[in-house]
N, C-alpha and C positions, 0 to 999 in steps of 0.2 A: 400156200397162197393165203389161206385164211389167217395164219399167224402173222404174216407180213402186214395184212390189212389191220389186224388188231394192234400191232406195234405202231403203225402210222397213226391210227385213231388215238392210241394212248399218248403218243408224243404231241399230237395236235391238242388233246385235252389239257395236257400240262401247260402248253404254251398259252392256250386260251385262258386257263385259270390264272396263270401268272400275269397275263396282260390285265385281267380284271382286277386282281389284287394290287397291281402296280398303279392302275388308274385310281383305285380307292385310297391307297395309303401314301402315294408319292407326295401329295400336298401336305400331309401330316409330317412326313419326314423332312420336307423342305422347311416347315416352320421350326422344327426342332433344330435343324442345321443352322438356320438364320440366327437362332438365339445364342449360338456359340461363336458367331462371326465377329471378328474385330472390325470389319468394315461396316460402318453404319448405313451405307447405301444398300447393302445386301445383294448387290448385283454380282460381285465377285467374292469368293471366299478367300480372305487374306490370312487368316490365322485363327487359332482357338483361344477363346477367352470366356471367363465367367463374370466379366465386368457387368454385363447387363442384368444379371440376377441380383446383384447388389444395388445397382442404380434403380431397379424397378421399385424397391421398397422405399426409396428416397423420393419418388415421384408422388407427391401428396394427392394430386388430382386423380392419378391412376388408381392409387390405393383407396381413395374415397369412393370411386365408381365401383371398384371390386367389392368393397365391404357392403355397399348398398345393394349390389346385385346378389351377393350371397345371402344377405338378410331377407331380401325380397323372395328369393327362391326357397329359403327355409320356411318362412312364414306361410307363403302361398301353398307350399307342398304339404305342410302339416294340416292346414285347413282343408285342402283338397282331398287328402287321404281320409280324414275323419268324415267329411261329408260324403265322399265317394263310397267309403266302406259301408256306412249306415244305409245309404241309398241302395247299393247293390244287394245287401242282405235283405232289406225290406222289399225290394222289387222281386226278389227270388222267393221269399217266404210267403208273401201275401198276395192275394188276388183282389183287384179292385177295378172300378170303372176307369176307363181311359188308360189302362196299363199299357196296352199296345201302342197307343198314341205317344205316351211318355217314352216308351222304348225307342220308337222311331225318332223322336225329337232329340235323343241323345246324340245322334249323328250330325245334327245341324251345325253345331259349333266346329265339328271336325271337317266337314266338307266345304263349308263356305270359306272364302278367302279371309286371311287375317286382316286385310285392309278393311273389309266390311265390319269385322268385329271391333277393330280399333275406332272407326268412325262412329259406329253405333254406341260404343262405350262413352266416347267423348260427348255425343249428343245427349245421352242419358244423364251424365253428370252435369252438363250445362243446363239442361231443362230443370233438373232438381236443385240447381244452384249450389252444387257441391264443388268446393275448391279442389283443384288438382293437387295431389300430394302423394306421399308414400302409400297411403291406404287406398287411394284410387288405383294405383298400380297393383296392389294386392287383390282388390276386387276383380279387376280385369283379368289378372293371371289365373285366379281361382275359376273364373267363368269358363275359360277354355281348357283348364287342366282337369276339372272334375269329370267331364265325360270320358276322358282317356282312362282315368282311374277306375270308373265304374265298369267300362267295357273290359279292361284288363282283369278286374276282379270277377266279373260274370263268367269269364272263361274258366276261372278256378272254381267258382261256386257250382258250375254246371255238373261237375263230377263229385259234388259233396254228398255224403251219405247222411240223410236226415235222421236215420235210425240212431246215430251216435248222439245227437241232441236229445232224442226221445229217451234214450237210455240214461242220460245224465239227469233228466227231469224225473224219471222213474226212481232214481236214487236220492231224490230230495232236493236237487238244485233248482232254484227259480230261474226265470228267463234271463235275468241280468247275469247271474253267476254262470249259467250255461254259455251265454255269449262271451263272457270274459275268460272262462277257463277251458272252453271246448271249441267254440266256433272261431274266435279270433286266432288262436294258435294254429288251427288247421288251415286257415286262410292266409297265414303270415307270408308264405312265398309270393302269393298274388298281391298282397299289400305292399311288400317290398318292391315288386316289379312295378306296381303303379306309382309308388313314391319315386323310384328312379326315373321313370318316364316323365313324371310331373316336374321334377327338379331339372331334368334336361331341357324340357320345353321352356321352363321359366328362364333358365340361364341363357338360352339361345335366342330368346325373343327380341326382336327389334321393332317390328311394325306396330304391334299393339301398344308396346311401352312408349313409343314415340308420340302417340296421340294422347295418352293419359298421364304422362309424367308431369310432375309439378316443377315449379321454378327451383333450380338448384339441385334437383334430383336426376342426375345423369347416370344411367346404368352403363355397365361396361360395354355391352353390345352397341348401344347408341354412341358411346364415345369412340369406339373403334370404327364404326360406320362413318362418323364424321372425319376421322383420320384418313380413311380410305380415299377421300377426295384429294388429299395431298400426299403425305408421306407417313406411313405407319412406323412408329418408333420401334427400334429393336427391343426395347424394354417390353413391348406388348408381346413379341414373339417369345421372350423369356417367360412371361406370365402365362401365356397359352401352353407352353411346354409343361409347366408345373400343373396346370389344370388337366392336361392330357394324362399325366402320371397319376394324379389323384383320381381321375375318372376310371382309369384302368384298375387301380387298387380297389375302388368301390365296387366295380363290376366283379372282380375276383372274390371279394368278400361276400357279395350277394349270391354269387354262384355257390360258394361254400355253404352259406346258410340254407339255400334251397336244397342242396344235396343232403345236408344233415337232416332237414325236415322230411325229405322223401324217405330217408333211411328209417327215421323214427316211425313213420306211418306204415312201413312194411312190418 
């Protein structure tokens, strides 16, 4: 009797898990399928084609938005990782007044709606008479990416053994050399995780970018959002399929790096 109940429970668990995964990944599979469809309307699959992958690169407007988005994500991620890493190390290593307040303030950009951040950023730039441009996009993206990098790194730093740094200094290394040769390499898995999270947030952002983008600077998410009101081109599905593939490859590479780093620490 007990075995029958366990079998029923096991079958239900598999069905439940399958339904969850189907709910999560069906939209992705549909995007991939649409990218190979000869039917431009995407309502009925009429045949297999790679035409849209070639046409995608001929669409200057689409490629311009893609390059701008990648450049924005790269620049904002580099700045966010540098600032976030230094801030996380400093807040962990040193005690100072208002440290608790600063810790709590890290969560403010995370919990408040992006709409508020977008409007606040626009109001700030307008008040300071700063013309909206690529760099206002970078500043806005760094503003909401840095807290995610710091929080990700703090989870890594929490288990950091300070005696390793002390041993390096006892052997003659100064603070900068210890930071570069000991601290940063040991925190590298957390830095990579923070960078991946930052670049994902930047690539995906619509609301904040909408408020602070300059004339002629249309990011890919904003362009696709504008298309959604009418008809999304099949070329966009082809582009998104390539982005999915690249994202999966980056994830696998980062997992391999984290695994190698964990083995070295053992």
